[in-house]
C-alpha positions as CSV (number, residue, x, y, z in Angstrom):
1,M,39.2,181.6,-68.3
2,Q,37.1,182.6,-65.3
3,R,34.3,185.2,-65.1
4,R,34.9,187.5,-62.2
5,P,33.3,190.7,-60.8
6,V,35.1,194.0,-61.4
7,C,32.9,196.7,-59.9
8,A,29.4,198.2,-60.1
9,I,28.9,200.0,-63.4
10,E,28.5,203.4,-61.7
11,D,32.0,202.9,-60.3
12,L,33.4,202.8,-63.9
13,P,32.2,205.9,-65.6
14,P,33.2,206.8,-69.2
15,G,36.9,207.7,-69.4
16,T,38.0,205.6,-66.5
17,M,39.8,202.2,-66.0
18,K,39.9,199.6,-63.3
19,L,42.9,197.3,-63.0
20,V,41.9,193.8,-62.1
21,E,44.1,191.1,-60.7
22,A,43.8,188.4,-63.3
23,G,46.5,186.3,-65.0
24,K,50.1,187.0,-64.5
25,F,50.1,190.8,-65.1
26,G,46.5,192.0,-64.5
27,V,43.9,193.2,-66.9
28,G,42.7,196.8,-67.4
29,V,38.9,197.3,-67.8
30,Y,38.1,200.5,-69.6
31,N,34.9,202.5,-70.2
32,I,35.2,204.3,-73.5
33,D,32.1,206.4,-74.2
34,G,29.9,203.9,-72.4
35,S,31.3,200.7,-74.0
36,L,33.5,198.4,-72.0
37,Y,36.8,196.9,-73.1
38,A,39.6,194.9,-71.4
39,I,43.3,194.5,-72.3
40,A,46.2,192.8,-70.7
41,N,48.4,195.0,-68.5
42,Y,51.4,193.9,-70.6
43,C,52.9,195.8,-73.5
44,A,53.6,193.6,-76.6
45,H,56.8,195.6,-77.2
46,E,58.9,195.2,-74.0
47,G,56.5,193.9,-71.3
48,A,55.8,197.3,-69.6
49,P,52.7,197.7,-67.4
50,L,50.6,199.0,-70.2
51,C,47.6,200.1,-68.2
52,A,49.8,202.6,-66.3
53,G,50.1,204.5,-69.6
54,Y,48.3,207.7,-70.7
55,V,45.0,207.3,-72.5
56,S,44.3,209.8,-75.4
57,G,43.9,209.7,-79.1
58,T,46.5,209.4,-81.9
59,T,47.3,211.3,-85.0
60,E,47.2,210.2,-88.6
61,Y,47.4,211.8,-92.0
62,A,44.0,212.8,-93.5
63,P,43.3,210.8,-96.7
64,D,41.9,213.8,-98.5
65,E,44.8,216.1,-97.2
66,P,47.9,213.9,-97.1
67,D,50.1,216.8,-95.8
68,K,47.9,217.4,-92.7
69,L,47.8,215.4,-89.5
70,R,44.5,215.0,-87.7
71,H,43.7,213.8,-84.2
72,V,41.7,210.6,-84.2
73,R,40.4,207.8,-81.9
74,E,40.2,210.1,-78.9
75,G,40.0,208.2,-75.6
76,R,40.8,204.8,-77.3
77,I,44.6,204.8,-77.4
78,V,46.8,203.8,-74.5
79,R,50.4,204.9,-74.7
80,C,53.0,202.6,-73.1
81,P,54.7,204.3,-70.2
82,W,58.2,202.9,-71.2
83,H,58.6,203.5,-74.9
84,N,55.4,205.3,-76.0
85,W,54.0,202.5,-78.2
86,E,50.4,203.2,-78.8
87,F,47.6,200.5,-78.6
88,D,44.0,200.7,-79.5
89,I,42.1,199.6,-76.4
90,T,39.1,198.5,-78.5
91,T,41.1,196.1,-80.6
92,G,44.4,195.5,-78.9
93,E,46.3,196.4,-82.1
94,A,49.4,198.6,-82.0
95,V,48.8,201.8,-83.9
96,A,52.1,201.8,-85.8
97,K,52.3,198.1,-86.3
98,P,48.9,196.3,-86.3
99,S,50.6,192.9,-86.4
100,K,51.7,193.6,-82.8
101,R,48.8,193.4,-80.4
102,V,47.9,193.0,-76.7
103,R,45.5,190.5,-75.6
104,T,41.8,191.6,-75.2
105,Y,39.2,190.1,-72.9
106,E,35.4,189.9,-72.8
107,V,33.6,192.3,-70.5
108,D,29.9,192.3,-69.8
109,V,27.4,193.9,-67.4
110,T,24.7,191.9,-65.5
111,D,22.3,193.6,-63.0
112,G,24.5,196.7,-62.8
113,Q,27.7,194.7,-62.1
114,V,30.7,194.7,-64.5
115,Y,32.2,191.2,-65.1
116,L,35.5,190.3,-66.8
117,T,36.2,186.9,-68.3
118,A,39.9,186.3,-68.1
């Protein structure tokens, strides 16, 4: 693992992602509501470039109203561009099958610079 600069923090505002050349497939560094997360650019299902997928939320049944769907985890879910598998960027877990996951990496900020350890 190597700590490498990604960009200045102002170049990664909330709701954006930077793809970093690291490892075999690259790593996506995401700013979600001011917190930074990093995941492998490799879908655990079929190996698609996961970070090319759409970021949104997901739906789940409300515990108190089991017949109603609600939108949750807004801005935290990346959907694979090949088969629509959804992964939580903050944990790396697949939404439908948490035993499937993508690798996550450490991200930190020092003196206004974002760093990735990958």
